[in-house]
C-alpha angles and dihedrals in degrees: 000000000000117000097230097066090046092052091046090051091052093047092048090051091052090049090053090052091052091049091063095058120346104241098205136030094245096114093064092114089069094041098261116132131197112283096025122122126240106208093177091052090054091055092048093048093051093043088055090051090051091050090053092049093051091047094049116110096232145351093272093058090046090054091054092049092048090049093050092048093049094043091054093043096048099040090051092044096057100025085130088080086077090065094051094048100039108027098036104015095050094231113150112261096244093049092046091052090047090050092053092048092045092052092048092045092050093050089045089066088079089061093043088056096050091044089055092049092045094052092045090054096045091048088074105026125029098190126103092018096154097048092045091052092046093052092048093047090049090053091051093049092047091049093049092047097049113021122086091014090313131253109196094161109145098023106169093240089074090070089066104061083110122040136044096321097054097100091058093070091078090053108037106008129225095309092051089050087049090058093049091048090052089049091053091047088052091052091049091052091050090050091052092048097046112139096199142026090253093056092046092050092050093048092046093050092048092049093048091044094054091046092049094049093048094044093054096036109121117240120241100244135201125213125255117247133176122335127220139171124259131190119204115202114212104188096179092207106176110251093231088055101037097093098032109119095211101042123011099034096050090044092051094046091051096047098042092042091055094045093048091049095049103037117118096191121115092238124024118196129191127195127260113299090358083156098047097194134065117271092252090053094057120106115279112286095006097112092040092051090050091051093048092046091067099029092101137037131020101300123105138180138207112205128187111226137146113246139189136058142263091261097047099031130243134278135199098236151171120222117207120208123195141136121284101033130109095206130026117266111251138208120187118200111254106186105056126198113248112243091004101061104007135020116234116224114282093012101093088108091059094048090049089060089064130063104218114148123227091019104156115054135170116248123248124226126267118256109019125188117272122244101261114203136149093346093311125114108206118198110204129204131173127227114311093006086096085071092071107071092169089061094047086051092066087079091057098064092102107051092201091055099037116131116266094201134028119216128187124185119196146168105214092167086102091070110053136251113326123330099079090044093053093047092047090053090047090055090051090053090054092050091050090053093046096052101027091236134125111254120212121197122196113184137172099232101009175328095068107171150150118234119192126226090269092057097255121137107239100171132015138167123224110251125253099030130109108236145107130253120213119193143153116252125192116209119221134213133196123062125258118231090256092053091050098054101033092050089055104037106014114214094326095107090060092047091051095047092050093045091045092054092046092046092050090048092051092046094052089046090052093047091046092054090050093055112111 
C-alpha cells in the first residue's frame, strides 16, 4: 500500500478527534476556543476517509485505511486514559501508551470491517454510496457503543451539538445524528469525486438539501416546570491525595462537611466519592450530622460516597438526604468502568499492575428510582454513565414519572487537565438535547457546570480550583420524541434501519449480478 493514503487516513482521523472537542487553544485566530466542537471539520475528515476508501484498489486496502483512520481518531480522543493508567495507576509509561493504542486499535476493528464491506459493495455497484456508508458507519458505532460493555466515547454525533444537525438530537439521538453526519460526508465525497458537471450538480443539491432540512427541522421540545437553586461543590482534591488517609481524605471531609453545613441552596451536590471512605469509616458523628442537617426544611443534598461491606461487596454510590426519610436515598452505579471499577475475565494480571483503589465494585440495578424532592424527580448517574443515553432512557418509560432534571457526579481528576473534562461536558449537552432536560454536572476537579434543556451551558466553573457554583435550574416535563421511542425500544430501531438498508443493498447487488 502506498504511504500517502495511509498518512492521509491518519491525519483525517486526528482531524475527526479534534472536531469533537478542540484539544488546544490554537484555533483562536478563527474564533474557536479549546473545548469547542468543529462540526464542519468532522464532515471534512469523514469525507476524506470516504474518498480514500473509494480510491483504494480493493476491499483489503480499504479495511487497512479504515483501521488507520479509526485508530488515530480513537487514540487521540481518549488519550487521557494514559494519565489515569500511568500517572495515577502506576503503570509504566510505555505499557500505558501501548494499552491506549491497543484499546483504540481493537475498537478500530469495527471500522475496518465496515470499510471492507463498503469497498466490496461499491466495487460492483456505484449507486447509493452515501446511504450505504451511513448505514455501515451507524452499525459500527452502535456495536462499539453497546457490545462488550460498550464504549461509545467519541461518537461523531457529539461534534454536532452546535450546527445544522443540532435539532435532530431530540428526535433520533446521538447515534441517529451520527448516521446523518456520515450521510452528509458521503455526499461531500461524491461531490469531490464527480466526473461531470451533472454529477457535481446532483451531489451539491443533495448535500444542500439535507443540510437545509436538518437546519430548519423543529426540535422536539419539553415544557418548563418549577425552578430551584443548586450548589455544586468542586473540592479540587488532588487525585494523588484523594485516597490518602492522612492528607486527602481529612481535607475532603473537612471542606465538604463545612460546605454542606453552610449551603443555602435548595439542592447541594458533591462530586463522585467526595467522601472517599465508607459511612461507617467516617469520623464519629459525621454521617449523623449530615443526616440531621437535611432532616427538616426544604433543602436536600446528593453526596458521592462508596457504600457496602466486605461481606456484601462495595458500590460506587450517591446518598440523597432530604426531610421525611428514615434512611438516605441511594443510587448505586450501574455501568461500571472496566479495569477501574470491575475486572473483566482473564484481566486480573493487568489490573494488578496498577494501584487504583476501590477497583472492583458491585453493579447497581437498571433502572433505579429517581430522587423525588419538592416536586422534582432527579435522575442520577455517575461518571461515564452519562455516555449511555439508552440506559438513562429506562427512567422515561412512564411520562408522568419521567425525571425532570438529570444530574451526573464525577471525579475526572483521574484523566488529566482538560480534554476528558471538555468531552464529558459535551456528552452532557447531547443528553440534555436528547431528553429535553437540564443536565447538572458536579465534578471534583472540573468541569462542574449547568446545562439547560436546550443543551446550552448556562453556568460553569473553571477547572482545578476549589469553590462552589450556585445557579438556578428549571426542571422540565414532557418527553421528547427521542425519549419516547428509546425508552420503549432502546436502540433497536436504529439497528433495524441500518441492517435493513444494508440488507436491501446486498440483495440488489446479488440480483444485479445474477442478471443475464
